[in-house]
C-alpha positions as CSV (number, residue, x, y, z in Angstrom):
1,X,-44.9,-18.1,-5.5
2,X,-41.2,-17.4,-6.1
3,X,-40.0,-17.1,-9.7
4,X,-37.3,-19.7,-9.2
5,X,-34.5,-20.9,-6.9
6,X,-32.6,-18.2,-5.0
7,X,-29.2,-17.3,-6.4
8,X,-26.3,-15.5,-4.7
9,X,-27.1,-12.3,-6.5
10,X,-30.6,-12.3,-4.9
11,X,-29.4,-11.7,-1.4
12,X,-30.5,-8.2,-0.2
13,X,-29.7,-5.9,2.7
14,X,-32.1,-6.2,5.6
15,X,-31.7,-2.5,6.4
16,X,-32.1,-0.7,3.0
17,X,-33.3,-3.6,0.7
18,X,-30.6,-3.1,-1.9
19,X,-28.8,-6.1,-3.6
20,X,-25.6,-7.2,-1.8
21,X,-24.0,-7.8,-5.3
22,X,-22.7,-11.2,-4.3
23,X,-21.7,-13.9,-6.8
24,X,-21.4,-17.6,-6.3
25,X,-17.6,-17.1,-5.9
26,X,-18.2,-14.7,-3.0
27,X,-20.1,-17.2,-0.8
28,X,-18.9,-20.3,1.1
29,X,-20.2,-22.7,3.7
30,X,-20.2,-21.1,7.1
31,X,-20.5,-17.4,7.9
32,X,-20.2,-14.9,5.1
33,X,-19.6,-11.4,6.3
34,X,-19.4,-8.1,4.6
35,X,-21.1,-4.7,4.3
36,X,-23.9,-3.4,2.1
37,X,-22.6,-1.5,-0.9
38,X,-25.4,1.1,-0.5
39,X,-25.8,1.8,3.2
40,X,-22.5,0.2,4.5
41,X,-24.4,-1.8,7.2
42,X,-22.7,-5.1,8.1
43,X,-24.3,-8.3,7.1
44,X,-23.7,-12.0,8.0
45,X,-25.1,-14.9,5.9
46,X,-24.9,-18.3,7.4
47,X,-24.8,-20.9,4.7
48,X,-24.8,-24.6,5.3
49,X,-24.1,-27.5,2.9
50,X,-27.7,-27.8,1.8
51,X,-27.9,-24.0,1.1
52,X,-24.7,-24.1,-0.9
53,X,-26.0,-27.1,-3.0
54,X,-29.2,-25.1,-3.7
55,X,-27.2,-22.0,-4.7
56,X,-25.0,-24.0,-7.0
57,X,-28.0,-25.7,-8.6
58,X,-29.7,-22.4,-9.1
59,X,-26.6,-21.0,-10.8
60,X,-26.6,-24.0,-13.2
61,X,-30.3,-23.6,-14.0
62,X,-30.4,-19.9,-14.5
63,X,-26.9,-18.7,-15.6
64,X,-26.2,-14.9,-15.3
């Protein structure tokens, strides 16, 4: 069971497993591209409207 809804800061690199250090301000609907701060591998997150609503809701529920 997950501890709660996923937040932007919970995204991790598929190669090394480190946090991508994203904030809700860093993500938007569509493709979100960047590189991992630890291993420099490229990542691509595809976020749709429903995903974005869930991220925003999670940020309201559990503020940083």
